[in-house]
C-alpha positions as CSV (number, residue, x, y, z in Angstrom):
1,X,0.7,-63.2,-85.7
2,X,3.5,-60.8,-86.5
3,X,4.7,-58.1,-84.1
4,X,3.3,-55.2,-86.1
5,X,-0.2,-56.8,-86.0
6,X,0.1,-57.4,-82.2
7,X,1.1,-53.8,-81.6
8,X,-1.9,-52.6,-83.6
9,X,-4.2,-55.0,-81.8
10,X,-2.8,-53.7,-78.4
11,X,-3.3,-50.1,-79.4
12,X,-6.8,-50.8,-80.6
13,X,-7.7,-52.5,-77.3
14,X,-6.2,-49.6,-75.3
15,X,-8.3,-47.2,-77.4
16,X,-11.4,-49.3,-77.0
17,X,-11.2,-49.4,-73.2
18,X,-10.4,-45.7,-73.0
19,X,-13.6,-45.1,-75.1
20,X,-15.6,-47.6,-73.0
21,X,-14.5,-45.7,-69.8
22,X,-15.5,-42.4,-71.4
23,X,-18.9,-43.9,-72.4
24,X,-19.4,-45.1,-68.8
25,X,-19.3,-41.4,-67.8
26,X,-22.4,-40.7,-69.8
27,X,-24.4,-43.2,-67.7
28,X,-24.2,-40.8,-64.7
29,X,-26.9,-40.5,-62.0
30,X,-26.4,-37.5,-59.8
31,X,-27.3,-37.9,-56.1
32,X,-28.8,-34.8,-54.4
33,X,-26.8,-35.3,-51.2
34,X,-23.4,-36.0,-52.8
35,X,-21.0,-34.4,-55.2
36,X,-20.2,-37.9,-56.4
37,X,-22.6,-39.4,-59.1
38,X,-23.3,-43.1,-59.8
39,X,-21.3,-44.0,-62.9
40,X,-20.1,-47.0,-64.9
41,X,-16.6,-45.6,-65.4
42,X,-15.2,-47.4,-62.4
43,X,-16.3,-50.8,-63.7
44,X,-14.6,-50.2,-67.1
45,X,-11.4,-49.2,-65.4
46,X,-10.8,-52.3,-63.3
47,X,-12.3,-54.4,-66.1
48,X,-9.6,-53.0,-68.4
49,X,-6.9,-54.2,-66.0
50,X,-8.6,-57.6,-65.6
51,X,-8.8,-58.1,-69.4
52,X,-5.7,-56.4,-70.7
53,X,-3.2,-56.8,-67.9
54,X,-1.6,-54.0,-65.8
55,X,0.3,-52.2,-68.5
56,X,-2.4,-52.0,-71.2
57,X,-5.2,-51.6,-68.8
58,X,-3.3,-48.8,-67.1
59,X,-2.5,-47.3,-70.4
60,X,-6.2,-47.3,-71.4
61,X,-7.2,-45.5,-68.2
62,X,-4.3,-43.1,-68.5
63,X,-5.4,-42.2,-72.0
64,X,-8.9,-41.6,-70.7
65,X,-7.7,-39.4,-67.9
66,X,-5.4,-37.4,-70.2
67,X,-8.1,-36.8,-72.7
68,X,-10.4,-35.6,-69.9
69,X,-7.8,-33.4,-68.3
70,X,-7.2,-31.8,-71.7
71,X,-10.9,-30.7,-71.7
72,X,-12.8,-33.4,-73.5
73,X,-16.2,-33.9,-71.8
74,X,-15.5,-37.5,-70.7
75,X,-15.8,-37.2,-67.0
76,X,-19.1,-37.7,-65.2
77,X,-21.8,-35.2,-66.1
78,X,-20.0,-34.5,-69.5
79,X,-17.3,-32.5,-67.7
80,X,-13.7,-32.2,-68.8
81,X,-10.6,-30.2,-67.8
82,X,-7.9,-30.3,-65.3
83,X,-10.1,-28.6,-62.7
84,X,-12.2,-31.8,-62.4
85,X,-9.2,-33.7,-61.3
86,X,-8.8,-31.2,-58.4
87,X,-12.5,-31.3,-57.5
88,X,-14.4,-33.5,-55.2
89,X,-14.3,-36.5,-57.6
90,X,-10.6,-36.1,-58.5
91,X,-9.4,-38.7,-56.0
92,X,-11.8,-41.3,-57.6
93,X,-10.4,-40.5,-61.0
94,X,-6.9,-41.1,-59.8
95,X,-8.2,-44.3,-58.2
96,X,-9.3,-45.4,-61.7
97,X,-5.7,-45.6,-62.8
98,X,-4.7,-47.4,-59.7
99,X,-7.6,-49.8,-60.1
100,X,-6.7,-50.8,-63.7
101,X,-3.1,-51.4,-62.7
102,X,-3.9,-53.3,-59.5
103,X,-6.6,-55.4,-61.0
104,X,-4.3,-56.2,-63.9
105,X,-1.5,-57.3,-61.7
106,X,-3.8,-59.6,-59.7
107,X,-5.7,-61.1,-62.7
108,X,-2.5,-61.3,-64.8
109,X,-2.4,-61.0,-68.6
110,X,-4.8,-63.3,-70.4
111,X,-3.4,-66.6,-71.7
112,X,-5.4,-69.2,-73.4
113,X,-3.7,-72.1,-71.8
114,X,-4.1,-71.0,-68.2
115,X,-7.9,-71.2,-68.0
116,X,-10.1,-69.3,-65.5
117,X,-8.7,-68.7,-62.0
118,X,-11.8,-67.5,-60.3
119,X,-10.0,-66.5,-57.1
120,X,-7.7,-64.2,-58.9
121,X,-10.5,-62.7,-60.9
122,X,-12.7,-62.0,-57.8
123,X,-9.7,-60.6,-55.9
124,X,-8.8,-58.4,-58.9
125,X,-12.3,-56.9,-58.9
126,X,-12.4,-56.4,-55.1
127,X,-8.9,-54.8,-55.1
128,X,-9.9,-52.6,-58.1
129,X,-12.9,-51.3,-56.2
130,X,-10.9,-50.8,-53.0
131,X,-8.1,-48.8,-54.7
132,X,-10.7,-46.5,-56.3
133,X,-12.2,-45.7,-52.9
134,X,-9.0,-44.9,-51.0
135,X,-7.8,-41.8,-53.0
136,X,-11.5,-41.0,-53.7
137,X,-12.4,-40.8,-50.1
138,X,-9.2,-39.0,-49.1
139,X,-9.8,-36.3,-51.6
140,X,-13.5,-36.0,-50.9
141,X,-12.7,-35.7,-47.1
142,X,-10.5,-32.7,-47.9
143,X,-13.4,-31.1,-49.7
144,X,-15.7,-32.0,-46.7
145,X,-13.3,-30.2,-44.3
146,X,-12.2,-33.4,-42.6
147,X,-15.6,-34.6,-41.6
148,X,-15.4,-38.4,-42.1
149,X,-19.0,-39.0,-41.3
150,X,-20.1,-36.7,-44.1
151,X,-17.4,-38.1,-46.4
152,X,-18.5,-41.7,-45.9
153,X,-22.2,-40.8,-46.3
154,X,-21.5,-38.9,-49.5
155,X,-18.8,-41.0,-51.1
156,X,-19.0,-44.5,-49.8
157,X,-22.2,-45.8,-48.2
158,X,-24.6,-45.0,-51.2
159,X,-22.1,-46.6,-53.7
160,X,-20.6,-49.7,-52.2
161,X,-23.4,-52.1,-53.0
162,X,-23.7,-50.9,-56.5
163,X,-20.0,-51.2,-57.0
164,X,-20.0,-54.7,-55.6
165,X,-22.7,-55.5,-58.2
166,X,-20.5,-54.0,-60.9
167,X,-17.6,-56.1,-59.6
168,X,-19.7,-59.2,-59.8
169,X,-20.7,-58.4,-63.4
170,X,-17.1,-57.8,-64.3
171,X,-16.1,-61.2,-62.8
172,X,-18.8,-63.0,-64.7
173,X,-17.8,-61.5,-68.1
174,X,-14.0,-61.6,-67.6
175,X,-13.3,-65.3,-68.3
176,X,-15.0,-65.3,-71.7
177,X,-13.5,-61.9,-72.7
178,X,-10.0,-63.0,-71.6
179,X,-10.3,-66.1,-73.8
180,X,-11.5,-63.9,-76.7
181,X,-8.6,-61.5,-76.3
182,X,-6.1,-64.4,-76.0
183,X,-7.6,-65.9,-79.2
184,X,-7.0,-62.6,-81.0
185,X,-3.4,-62.5,-80.1
186,X,-2.8,-66.1,-81.0
187,X,-4.7,-66.0,-84.3
């Protein structure tokens, strides 16, 4: 495959994962006791890193965040604008970028000849989940006036089991999708 075709494929994959992340925002379940909704965005962010590697996965998430910051309604609850990045969920949104990059570094770029390294895939998903929570909880704690009990009950405890399920789903689909992506580049 010539370089121009590889560049177009890479740009298409970045755009696809930015769009999937945006679509994940529309599957949003608000919780009455928390400013943080249940969403699928987080799974698509660490999945983009696991499938595309740290640079392209990070680029996909950065495109998503830039589009949202510019006002497109791609954040949870069909919200957009820079103010959302400064709100109670802003730390989680920053964590999305960190998750894509971290998961990408751990999983590595997809190569047909390397096969499935389950340990790396599972660690990538767990690390992706973790790095979403760190800035997310720090920012939410600022909004909750430093009350960690309230922060954890509004931004961690109701979500961790669901996020682990999303991580398990990502781990299960990653090997086949990595092989597919590798085949596209080597066609």
